[in-house]
C-alpha positions as CSV (number, residue, x, y, z in Angstrom):
1,M,-0.2,0.0,0.0
2,P,1.4,3.4,-0.9
3,R,2.4,5.7,2.0
4,P,0.9,9.1,1.6
5,T,3.2,11.9,0.4
6,F,3.7,15.3,2.2
7,K,2.4,16.6,-1.3
8,G,-0.7,14.5,-1.2
9,I,-1.1,15.7,2.6
10,S,-0.8,19.4,1.5
11,Q,-3.3,18.9,-1.2
12,Y,-5.7,17.3,1.0
13,R,-5.3,20.3,3.6
14,N,-5.7,22.8,0.8
15,I,-9.0,21.2,-0.3
16,E,-10.3,20.9,3.0
17,L,-9.4,24.3,3.8
18,E,-11.2,25.6,0.6
19,S,-14.2,23.5,1.4
20,S,-14.1,25.2,5.1
21,V,-13.9,28.6,3.7
22,A,-16.7,28.3,0.7
23,S,-19.1,27.1,3.2
24,A,-18.4,29.4,6.2
25,S,-20.6,32.2,7.4
26,P,-19.0,35.7,7.3
27,H,-18.8,35.4,11.3
28,K,-16.7,32.0,10.7
29,L,-14.6,33.3,8.1
30,I,-13.3,36.3,10.5
31,E,-12.8,33.7,13.2
32,M,-10.7,31.8,10.6
33,L,-8.5,34.7,9.7
34,L,-7.9,35.4,13.6
35,D,-6.8,32.1,14.0
36,G,-4.7,32.2,11.1
37,A,-3.0,35.3,12.0
38,L,-2.5,34.0,15.5
39,G,-0.9,30.9,13.8
40,K,1.6,32.5,11.8
41,I,2.5,35.0,14.5
42,Q,3.4,31.7,16.7
43,M,5.3,30.4,13.6
44,A,7.2,33.4,13.4
45,R,7.9,33.3,17.1
46,G,9.4,29.9,16.8
47,C,11.5,30.9,13.5
48,M,12.6,33.8,15.6
49,E,13.9,31.6,18.5
50,R,15.9,29.4,15.9
51,K,17.1,32.2,14.2
52,E,15.1,31.4,10.8
53,I,15.1,34.6,9.4
54,G,13.5,34.0,6.0
55,P,10.6,31.9,7.3
56,K,10.5,34.6,10.1
57,C,9.8,37.3,7.7
58,A,7.4,35.1,5.6
59,A,5.2,34.4,8.5
60,I,5.1,37.8,9.8
61,N,4.4,39.4,6.6
62,W,1.4,36.7,6.4
63,S,0.2,37.6,9.6
64,L,0.5,41.4,8.5
65,S,-1.6,40.5,5.4
66,I,-4.3,38.9,7.3
67,I,-4.6,41.9,9.9
68,E,-4.5,44.3,6.9
69,G,-7.5,42.4,5.4
70,L,-9.3,42.6,8.8
71,Y,-8.5,46.1,9.1
72,S,-9.6,46.9,5.5
73,S,-13.0,44.9,6.1
74,L,-14.1,47.2,9.1
75,N,-17.5,48.9,8.3
76,M,-16.5,52.4,9.7
77,A,-19.8,53.7,8.7
78,E,-22.2,51.5,10.7
79,G,-19.4,50.1,13.3
80,G,-19.2,53.2,15.3
81,D,-17.1,53.0,18.2
82,I,-16.1,49.4,18.0
83,A,-15.0,49.8,14.5
84,L,-12.9,52.9,15.3
85,G,-11.4,51.1,18.6
86,L,-10.7,47.8,16.3
87,S,-9.0,50.0,13.5
88,K,-6.8,51.7,16.2
89,L,-5.9,48.4,17.4
90,Y,-5.2,46.7,14.2
91,E,-3.1,49.8,13.0
92,Y,-1.0,49.4,16.5
93,M,-0.9,45.6,16.0
94,M,0.7,45.9,12.4
95,R,3.3,48.6,13.6
96,R,4.6,46.3,16.2
97,L,4.5,43.4,14.1
98,V,7.0,45.6,11.8
99,A,9.0,46.3,14.9
100,A,9.3,42.8,15.9
101,N,10.2,41.8,12.7
102,A,12.9,44.4,12.5
103,G,14.5,43.7,16.0
104,N,13.9,40.0,16.4
105,E,11.8,40.6,19.6
106,V,9.6,37.8,20.7
107,A,8.3,40.0,23.4
108,I,6.4,41.8,20.9
109,L,5.2,38.9,19.2
110,D,3.8,38.0,22.5
111,E,2.1,41.1,23.0
112,V,0.3,41.4,19.7
113,T,-0.9,37.7,20.2
114,Q,-2.5,38.7,23.7
115,L,-4.2,41.4,21.8
116,L,-5.2,39.5,18.8
117,G,-6.4,36.4,21.2
118,E,-8.3,39.0,23.2
119,V,-10.1,40.4,19.7
120,R,-10.7,36.6,18.9
121,T,-12.5,35.8,22.4
122,G,-14.8,38.7,21.8
123,W,-15.6,37.7,18.3
124,V,-16.2,34.1,19.2
125,A,-18.6,35.6,22.2
126,I,-20.8,37.5,20.3
127,R,-21.6,34.7,18.1
128,R,-23.3,32.8,21.1
């Protein structure tokens, strides 16, 4: 019996992710984006500790892209103070990620992880 290859596993994961995204509600999509950003920040943290510069930069850039997407999806016209607060928080987190990348500062990644984790917790709570 042939053993699964990494390529096969990767393709399966991509199909599974595409299926999850296609069937997700808008609320769930935001949750998935938050999870993705948190995962990439943790990946960057590990890379930073191992001094893997290229993968660290890629993971931070990916998390920046996700947070930028969350920022750009805010409805400032209807979101009121919550949207304004989130926009300022997302801007702050993006600046901090750039600083973490430039200075190889794990503590800054931990700070952003905590902030983004709180956003995720609040987001999940409003679904209930």
